[in-house]
C-alpha positions in Angstrom: -8.3 4.4 -7.5 -6.3 7.1 -5.7 -9.4 8.8 -4.3 -10.8 5.5 -3.0 -7.5 4.8 -1.3 -7.5 8.3 0.2 -11.0 7.7 1.5 -10.1 4.4 3.0 -7.1 5.7 4.8 -8.9 8.8 5.9 -11.6 6.6 7.5 -9.0 4.6 9.4 -7.3 7.9 10.5 -10.6 9.1 11.9 -11.2 5.9 13.8 -7.7 5.9 15.2 -7.9 9.5 16.3 -11.1 8.8 18.1 -9.6 5.8 19.8 -6.5 7.9 20.8 -8.4 10.9 22.1 -11.5 9.3 23.6 -11.4 5.5 24.1 -7.8 5.0 25.3 -7.8 7.9 27.8 -11.0 6.4 29.4 -9.3 2.9 29.6 -6.2 4.4 31.1 -8.2 6.4 33.7 -10.2 3.3 34.6 -7.0 1.3 35.0 -5.4 4.1 37.2 -8.5 4.0 39.4 -7.8 0.3 40.2 -4.7 1.4 42.1 -1.1 0.0 42.0 0.1 0.5 38.4 3.2 -1.7 38.6 1.1 -4.9 38.4 -1.9 -3.5 36.6 -2.2 -5.4 33.3 -5.1 -3.3 32.0 -2.9 -0.2 32.4 0.0 -1.7 30.6 -2.2 -3.0 27.8 -3.8 0.4 27.3 -0.4 2.1 27.2 0.9 -0.4 24.7 -2.2 0.0 22.5 -1.8 3.8 22.8 1.8 3.6 21.5 0.6 1.3 18.6 -2.2 3.6 17.6 0.1 6.7 17.7 2.6 4.8 15.4 -0.1 3.6 13.0 -1.7 7.1 12.9 1.7 8.7 12.0 2.2 6.1 9.3 -1.2 6.7 7.8 -0.9 10.5 7.9 2.5 10.2 6.1 0.9 7.9 3.4 -2.0 10.3 2.9 0.5 13.1 2.4 2.3 11.1 -0.3 -1.0 10.3 -2.0 -1.9 14.0 -2.1 1.4 14.7 -3.9 0.6 12.4 -6.8 -0.2 14.3 -10.0 -2.4 12.0 -12.2 -1.5 14.0 -15.2 2.1 12.7 -14.9 1.0 9.1 -15.0 1.8 7.8 -18.5 -1.1 6.9 -20.9 0.9 4.6 -23.1 3.4 2.9 -20.7 3.3 1.0 -17.5 2.8 3.3 -14.5 0.8 3.7 -11.3 -2.6 1.9 -11.6 -1.7 0.0 -14.8 -3.0 -3.6 -15.3 -0.2 -5.4 -17.1 -0.3 -8.9 -18.8 3.1 -10.4 -19.2 4.3 -13.6 -20.8 7.3 -15.4 -19.4 9.7 -16.0 -22.3 10.9 -19.3 -21.0 7.6 -21.0 -19.8 5.2 -19.1 -22.0 2.9 -18.6 -19.0 0.9 -15.4 -18.7 0.6 -13.4 -15.5 -1.4 -10.3 -14.8 -0.2 -7.6 -12.4 -1.7 -4.3 -11.2 0.8 -1.7 -10.1 -0.4 0.0 -7.0 0.9 2.7 -4.7 2.2 0.9 -1.6 4.9 0.6 0.9 3.9 -2.7 2.4 0.2 -2.1 2.9 -2.4 -4.7 2.2 -2.0 -6.0 -1.3 -4.7 -8.3 -2.8 -3.9 -11.0 -5.3 -2.3 -9.8 -8.5 -1.3 -6.4 -7.1 2.3 -5.4 -6.8 3.8 -2.3 -5.3 5.5 0.2 -7.6 8.6 -0.1 -5.4 8.7 -3.9 -5.5 11.3 -5.7 -7.8 8.6 -6.6 -10.4 7.0 -3.2 -10.1 10.3 -1.5 -10.8 11.0 -3.9 -13.7 7.7 -3.2 -15.4 7.6 0.6 -15.0 7.8 2.7 -18.2 7.5 -0.4 -20.5 5.1 -0.5 -23.4 3.3 -3.4 -25.1 5.9 -5.6 -26.9 8.8 -4.6 -24.7 10.7 -7.0 -22.4 11.0 -6.4 -18.7 14.0 -8.1 -17.1 13.2 -9.2 -13.5 16.4 -10.0 -11.7 16.0 -12.8 -9.2 18.7 -14.2 -7.0 19.0 -17.4 -9.1 18.1 -16.1 -12.6 16.8 -13.3 -14.7 13.2 -13.6 -15.8 12.3 -12.1 -19.2 8.7 -10.9 -19.2 7.2 -9.7 -22.5 4.4 -7.2 -22.1 1.5 -8.5 -24.1 -1.3 -6.3 -22.8 -1.6 -3.0 -21.0 -4.5 -1.1 -19.5 -3.4 2.1 -18.0 -4.7 4.1 -15.0 -6.5 6.5 -17.3 -8.3 3.7 -19.2 -9.4 2.1 -16.0 -10.7 5.4 -14.5 -12.9 6.1 -17.6 
C-alpha cells in the first residue's frame, strides 16, 4: 500500500519535472518569439502553468518525504491504524459502514477511504474490535462500534 502510493507519486513527480524543465520552457520561448508579452495569452498561460506545476511538485515531494518517514513496524497489528479496513456499526441506526484508513492530506480518496487526519479517522484510531468510537459531529455524537478489523499487516500478506 505505502510502496504503491510512493510509486504513483514518484511517477507524477517525474512527469511534472519533465514538464517544468522541458515542455514549459519551450512553450515560454515560443510565446516570447511572438513579440509583445503584455498581450500574449500563450505567454501568460505558460507562466501560470509553470507556477502551478512548481507548487504541485513541491507538494508531492513533501508528501513523498512524509511517506518515507513511516515505519511500518510501528503500525499496530491489533488496533485501528494506517491501512486498516474497519467495519463499524452505528449504535442508533444499526447500519454498518466500512472504512479504510489511508495516509492523506486531501489527496484523491476513493469511496470508503478516509484520511487518518479526518474526524472519523481520528475517532477510529487505536480502537479494537468491540470498542466504541465516538464521532463528534456539529449536531450530535455518533457512537460507532467496531465489529470487524483487518489491519495493514493482514492486508499486505
